[in-house]
C-alpha positions in Angstrom: 4.8 1.7 25.2 4.3 -1.4 27.3 2.6 -2.0 30.6 5.8 -1.4 32.5 7.0 2.2 33.2 9.3 3.7 30.6 11.4 4.9 33.4 13.1 1.5 33.2 14.6 2.6 30.0 16.1 6.0 30.7 18.9 7.4 32.7 20.5 10.8 33.6 17.9 13.0 32.3 18.0 16.8 31.7 14.9 18.6 32.7 14.0 21.6 30.8 -7.2 -0.3 3.2 -12.3 -0.2 -0.8 -11.7 -1.6 2.8 -8.1 -1.8 4.0 -6.5 -0.7 0.7 -6.6 3.0 1.2 -3.0 4.1 1.8 -2.0 6.5 4.5 -1.8 9.9 3.0 1.8 11.0 2.9 3.4 14.4 2.8 7.1 15.3 2.3 8.0 18.8 1.5 8.0 19.5 -2.1 4.9 17.3 -2.2 1.4 17.7 -0.7 -1.4 15.2 -0.3 -4.9 15.7 1.1 -5.4 14.5 4.7 -7.8 11.6 5.0 -9.2 9.5 7.9 -6.0 7.4 8.1 -4.1 10.4 9.3 -6.0 9.9 12.6 -4.9 6.8 14.4 -5.5 4.8 17.5 -4.1 1.9 19.4 -6.9 -0.4 20.7 -5.9 -2.9 23.4 -7.3 -5.0 26.1 -5.1 -4.0 29.1 -7.4 -1.2 30.4 -11.2 -1.6 31.0 -11.7 1.8 29.3 -9.9 0.8 26.1 -11.7 -1.7 23.8 -12.6 -4.3 26.4 -13.7 -7.7 24.9 -12.5 -6.6 21.4 -15.2 -3.9 21.3 -14.1 -1.0 19.1 -14.9 2.6 20.0 -18.3 3.7 19.0 -18.1 7.5 19.0 -18.8 10.3 16.5 -15.0 10.6 16.1 -13.7 7.5 14.2 -10.0 7.4 13.5 -9.3 5.6 10.2 -6.1 3.8 11.2 -5.8 1.1 13.9 -2.6 -0.3 15.5 -2.5 -3.8 16.9 -0.2 -3.5 19.9 -0.7 -4.3 23.6 -3.7 -6.1 22.2 -2.5 -9.7 23.0 -1.1 -10.1 19.6 2.5 -10.3 20.5 4.5 -13.0 18.7 4.9 -14.8 22.0 1.1 -14.7 22.6 0.3 -16.0 19.1 3.0 -18.7 19.4 2.6 -19.7 23.1 4.1 -22.5 25.2 0.7 -23.7 26.3 -2.6 -24.1 24.5 -5.1 -24.5 27.3 -8.4 -22.8 26.3 -7.2 -22.1 22.8 -9.9 -22.7 20.1 -8.0 -21.8 16.9 -4.9 -23.9 17.1 -2.6 -24.3 14.1 -0.3 -27.3 14.1 3.0 -27.4 12.2 4.4 -30.9 11.5 1.8 -32.3 13.9 2.8 -30.0 16.8 0.6 -27.3 18.3 2.4 -24.1 17.2 0.1 -21.1 16.9 -2.9 -20.0 18.8 -4.9 -17.4 16.8 -7.8 -16.7 19.1 -6.9 -13.1 20.0 -6.0 -12.2 16.5 -9.2 -13.8 15.1 -11.3 -11.6 17.5 -9.6 -8.5 16.2 -9.9 -9.5 12.6 -13.6 -10.1 12.9 -14.2 -6.9 14.9 -12.2 -4.8 12.4 -13.9 -6.3 9.4 -17.2 -5.3 10.8 -16.2 -1.7 11.3 -16.3 0.3 8.0 -14.5 3.3 9.6 -11.1 1.5 9.9 -9.2 1.9 6.6 -5.7 0.9 7.6 -4.4 -1.6 10.2 -0.8 -1.7 11.5 0.5 -5.0 13.0 3.4 -4.4 15.2 6.0 -7.1 15.9 7.4 -7.7 19.4 7.7 -10.3 22.2 9.7 -13.3 21.3 8.1 -16.6 22.4 9.6 -17.7 25.7 10.4 -21.2 24.5 12.6 -19.7 21.8 15.0 -17.9 24.2 17.3 -19.2 27.0 15.7 -19.8 30.3 15.6 -16.6 32.4 15.5 -14.4 29.3 11.7 -14.1 29.1 11.4 -10.8 30.9 10.4 -8.5 28.1 6.7 -8.1 28.3 6.5 -10.8 31.0 5.5 -14.4 31.0 3.6 -15.7 28.0 3.6 -12.3 26.3 7.2 -12.9 25.2 10.8 -11.9 25.7 12.9 -8.9 24.6 15.8 -11.2 23.7 16.5 -12.5 20.2 15.4 -16.1 19.4 18.2 -18.7 19.8 18.0 -19.7 16.1 18.9 -16.2 14.9 21.9 -16.4 12.5 23.2 -14.8 9.4 20.2 -16.0 7.4 17.7 -14.7 9.8 15.6 -16.6 12.3 13.7 -19.6 10.9 11.2 -19.4 13.7 10.4 -15.7 13.0 10.3 -16.3 9.3 7.8 -19.2 9.8 5.7 -17.0 12.1 5.5 -14.2 9.6 4.6 -16.6 6.8 1.8 -18.2 8.8 0.7 -14.8 10.2 0.1 -13.2 6.8 -1.5 -16.4 5.4 -3.9 -16.8 8.4 -7.7 -16.3 8.2 -10.1 -16.3 11.1 -12.8 -19.0 11.3 -15.2 -16.4 9.9 -13.0 -16.0 6.8 -11.5 -12.6 7.7 -7.9 -12.8 6.5 -4.8 -11.0 7.6 -3.6 -10.3 4.1 -6.9 -8.6 3.3 -7.1 -6.5 6.5 -3.6 -5.8 7.7 -1.6 -3.9 5.1 0.9 -2.1 7.5 3.7 -3.9 9.3 5.8 -2.1 12.0 8.8 -4.4 12.1 9.4 -4.1 15.9 8.2 -2.0 18.8 10.6 0.6 20.1 13.6 -1.4 19.2 16.1 1.2 20.5 14.9 0.5 24.1 16.5 -2.6 25.7 13.3 -3.4 27.4 11.8 -4.0 24.0 14.8 -5.5 22.2 17.8 -6.7 24.1 19.7 -7.8 21.1 21.9 -5.7 18.9 20.6 -3.5 16.1 22.4 -5.9 13.7 20.6 -8.8 15.2 17.2 -7.2 14.5 18.3 -6.4 10.9 19.2 -10.0 10.3 15.8 -11.1 11.6 13.7 -8.4 9.9 15.4 -8.0 6.5 14.8 -11.7 5.7 11.0 -11.5 6.1 10.1 -8.3 4.3 9.9 -10.1 0.9 7.5 -12.6 2.5 5.2 -9.8 3.6 5.5 -8.1 0.2 4.8 -11.2 -1.8 1.9 -12.5 0.3 0.1 -9.2 1.1 -1.0 -7.2 -1.9 -0.3 -3.5 -1.2 1.8 -4.2 1.9 3.4 -1.2 3.5 6.5 -2.1 5.6 7.6 0.3 8.3 10.9 0.5 10.0 11.0 -0.7 13.6 9.7 2.2 15.7 12.2 4.3 17.7 11.2 5.8 21.0 12.4 9.2 22.2 12.5 7.8 25.7 16.2 7.3 25.1 18.5 9.7 23.3 20.1 6.8 21.4 17.1 7.2 19.1 19.1 9.4 16.7 22.2 7.1 16.4 19.9 4.0 16.3 17.8 5.5 13.5 20.8 6.8 11.6 22.4 3.3 11.7 19.2 1.6 10.6 18.6 3.9 7.6 22.2 3.6 6.5 22.1 -0.2 6.8 18.8 -0.3 4.8 20.7 1.7 2.1 23.5 -0.8 2.2 21.1 -3.7 2.0 19.5 -2.2 -1.1 15.9 -2.2 0.0 14.2 0.7 1.8 11.2 0.4 4.1 8.0 2.1 2.8 7.8 4.3 5.9 9.5 5.3 9.1 7.9 4.8 12.5 8.5 6.9 15.6 7.0 7.2 19.0 6.9 10.7 20.7 4.8 11.3 23.8 4.0 14.6 25.4 5.9 13.5 28.5 9.4 14.7 29.0 11.3 11.4 29.7 12.7 12.4 33.0 12.4 10.8 36.5 9.8 13.3 37.5 7.7 12.7 34.4 7.4 16.3 33.5 4.9 16.8 30.8 5.7 19.1 27.9 3.5 21.1 25.4 3.1 19.8 21.9 5.0 22.8 20.7 8.0 21.9 22.9 8.1 18.3 21.7 7.7 19.4 18.1 10.6 21.8 18.4 12.8 19.3 20.2 12.1 16.0 18.3 10.3 16.8 15.0 11.3 20.1 13.5 13.3 19.0 10.4 15.8 21.9 10.7 16.8 20.9 14.2 20.3 19.5 13.8 20.9 20.3 17.5 17.9 20.5 19.8 17.9 23.7 21.8 18.6 24.2 25.5 15.7 23.0 27.7 15.0 20.0 25.5 15.8 16.6 27.0 17.5 15.8 23.7 19.5 19.0 23.9 22.3 18.9 21.2 20.8 15.8 19.6 19.3 16.1 16.1 15.5 15.8 15.7 14.0 12.7 14.2 13.1 14.4 11.0 16.6 15.9 10.6 18.1 12.4 10.7 15.5 11.0 8.2 15.5 13.9 5.8 19.3 14.2 5.7 20.0 10.6 5.0 20.4 9.7 1.3 17.2 8.3 -0.2 15.0 8.9 2.9 13.7 12.5 2.6 10.7 11.5 0.5 9.8 8.4 2.6 6.6 8.9 4.6 6.8 8.9 8.4 4.2 8.1 11.1 4.0 8.7 14.8 2.5 5.3 15.5 2.2 5.8 19.3 1.7 8.9 21.3 -0.2 10.2 24.3 0.2 12.5 27.3 1.8 10.8 30.3 3.5 7.6 29.4 5.3 7.3 32.7 2.6 5.4 34.5 0.3 8.4 35.0 -2.7 6.8 33.3 -2.0 8.6 30.0 -3.8 11.6 31.4 -3.0 15.2 30.6 -1.2 16.7 33.6 -0.2 20.1 32.2 -2.7 22.9 31.8 -6.4 23.2 32.5 -9.1 21.1 30.9 -9.5 23.4 27.9 -5.8 23.5 27.3 -5.5 19.7 27.5 -8.2 19.4 24.9 -6.5 22.0 22.8 -3.2 20.1 23.1 -4.7 17.1 21.4 -5.7 19.1 18.4 -2.4 21.1 18.3 -0.3 17.9 18.5 -2.1 16.6 15.4 -1.8 19.9 13.5 1.9 20.2 14.2 2.7 16.7 13.1 0.4 16.7 10.0 1.9 20.0 8.9 5.4 18.5 9.3 4.4 15.6 7.0 3.1 12.9 9.4 1.1 10.3 7.5 -0.6 9.2 10.8 -0.7 10.2 14.4 -1.9 7.3 16.5 -2.9 7.8 20.2 -2.1 4.9 22.5 -5.2 4.0 24.5 -7.2 6.4 22.2 -10.5 5.3 23.7 -9.3 6.0 27.3 -7.8 9.4 26.6 -10.0 10.7 23.9 -13.0 8.6 23.1 -14.4 8.3 26.6 -13.8 12.0 27.4 -16.6 14.1 26.1 -14.7 17.3 25.5 -11.6 15.6 24.0 -13.7 13.4 21.7 -15.8 16.3 20.5 -12.8 18.4 19.7 -11.2 15.5 18.0 -14.3 15.0 15.9 -14.5 18.6 14.6 -10.8 18.6 14.0 -11.2 15.7 11.7 -14.1 17.4 9.9 -12.0 20.6 9.3 -8.8 18.7 8.2 -10.1 15.9 6.0 -9.7 16.7 2.4 -7.5 19.6 3.0 -3.7 19.9 3.1 -1.0 21.9 4.8 1.1 24.1 2.6 4.0 24.6 5.0 5.1 23.6 8.5 3.8 25.4 11.6 5.8 28.3 13.0 5.6 30.7 15.9 6.1 34.3 16.8 6.4 34.3 20.5 3.5 32.3 22.0 1.4 32.6 18.8 1.6 29.6 16.5 0.2 29.5 12.9 -0.1 26.8 10.2 -1.1 27.6 6.6 -3.7 25.2 5.3 -5.8 24.7 2.2 -9.1 23.3 3.1 -11.3 20.9 1.2 -13.0 23.8 -0.6 -9.7 25.1 -1.9 -9.6 28.1 0.5 -6.3 29.3 1.7 -6.9 29.1 5.5 -4.7 29.6 8.6 -4.7 27.7 11.8 -3.7 29.9 14.8 -3.5 29.5 18.6 -1.6 30.6 21.6 0.4 28.4 24.0 -0.6 30.8 26.8 -3.6 29.8 28.8 -4.6 33.5 28.9 -6.3 34.6 25.7 -3.9 36.7 23.5 -4.6 39.5 21.0 -4.2 38.6 17.4 -4.7 40.7 14.3 -4.7 38.7 11.0 -4.5 40.2 7.6 -8.0 41.4 6.8 -7.3 41.0 3.0 -6.7 37.3 3.6 -9.1 36.2 6.3 -12.6 37.4 7.1 -14.1 34.7 9.4 -13.0 32.0 11.8 -14.1 28.7 13.3 -12.7 27.4 16.6 -12.1 23.8 17.7 -13.2 23.3 21.3 -14.6 20.5 23.4 -18.1 22.1 23.7 -19.5 21.2 20.4 -19.8 22.6 16.9 -18.5 26.1 16.8 -20.3 29.0 15.1 -18.5 30.7 12.3 -17.8 34.3 13.4 -16.5 37.4 11.6 -13.0 38.6 12.5 -13.4 42.1 14.0 -11.5 44.8 12.1 -9.6 45.5 15.3 -8.5 41.9 15.6 -9.5 39.5 18.2 -8.2 37.2 21.0 -7.1 33.6 20.4 -6.8 30.9 23.0 -5.0 27.6 23.4 -7.9 26.0 21.4 -6.9 26.3 17.8 -8.8 28.7 15.5 -9.2 28.2 11.8 -9.2 31.5 9.9 -11.0 31.4 6.5 -11.4 33.8 3.6 -14.8 32.4 2.7 -18.2 33.3 4.1 -19.8 31.5 7.0 -22.1 29.7 4.7 -19.1 27.5 3.6 -17.8 25.1 6.3 -14.3 23.7 5.9 
C-alpha cells in the first residue's frame, strides 16, 4: 500500500529476533509450530497522525511482535536522497554525500527500546530519483523515489542498489543500534506486480534482487529473505508469483519466505469490502485452483495454490505482510458490518490465515485501525492471549454460515474456534463429549468462561473458543 489510491493499479473489475533473533513461527501442512508474538504484525509509519507519530511506537496492552518498516520514510530514495538539507547522519562515499540515515536511525533507536518487538521486516522500494531518467520519478512521488529501475541495472545487477544494500545492513545509528542486529527480515520489493510500485519487468527486478541476497545473508546473521510481495489488487498476482517462484528454482536459490498482501477490500472501483471468509476462500484457500464465482479473481488460482503446487515451495513459510480493511482511500476503516462485526472480523482474519499456515499477519496502520480503537485493541489483545503457545491442527472450514477451526491450546487441550458470518446470532450444538466450556473474544474486555448448555447455544460474529477443560484453566 502507498499513499496513493490502489485504484490506479486496477482495471475491469468483477464485483461479487533474545531480541530480534526469534524467528517467525511457520506452519506448512504436515508440520505444526506453536504461535508466538511474531504471528501478530504491524506496519508503523509516519504518514498519519494516529499511527506512530514522531517515531513513537504503540503503547497498548496488545503488543504485536513483528514490525514492518514501510511508509515509514525508509524508502531507498529517502535514505539515498538528492539533497541533504537538515540531515544529521550523512554517510559519504568517495567524498560525496550519498546516504542520509536520520529516519532509519530514529526507528532503530525506538525499536531497540521496545522489548515487545521480536522481528523487524525492512521492505525495499522507491528508487532514488537521481538514478532514473528525468520524468520517471513518479512512483511514491518526489524524494521518496521512483517505481522505475535504476539506469545502471544490467545483467550483473544494479551497482547502486548493491551498494545501498551493503551500506544499509552495515549501518548503525549514532546510539549504536545496528541494522544487522535489529532487522532480520528483508522483503525484497513492495507489491512488485503493480506497475505503480515497479514499472520495470519481472526479469529486471530479478536481476536487481538476486545479486544482493548473498550480501544480506553474509552480513546479517540469521537473515530471512522474503520474495517481493505481490498484491491481490491486480489479477496478475498469480502469473507474476508463478514466474518468480519458477525463476528462483532456475536460479538455484530459494527465498526463505513468500510475502503477500491481501486486504479485506474487494479491488473494484466501488471499493466494496468483503468478509475475511470471502477473501480467504478467494485468495488463500490452498485447494482453490480456480476461485469461485463472485470472487474478483474468479477462475484464477489462489495464492497458496500457486505456492504449494510449485516444486520446492510447499514447505516455504508465507506471510501476509500488509493487510487492513479499506485500502481504497477509505481511511483503512471497516465499512462492512456493525461495530461488533468489524471487531470480530479482525480476529477472524487472523484465525483464518494462521490456520492456513501464515507466519505473520501484519496490519497496515495497525495503531490507527486497532491500537487506537478500544474495542478492536481489546479483542486483539485477548486473541493474542488465547493463541500464543497454541497451534492449529487443520485449516478452517464452514458449514453454511458457521465456521470452525480446530486448535490445540498452550495447555494441550483440543479446542475449537467457532463463529458465524451472520450478524444475527446462530444456534450451534457442539459435541458435548469434546467441549464443555467456552470463552468468547469481544471488544468489551476479558470474557468469562461459561458452560456450554446441553441444548447447545448461540454463536455470533465474535469468535468463540470451545474448550474441554474446566473454567479454572484459561487458554
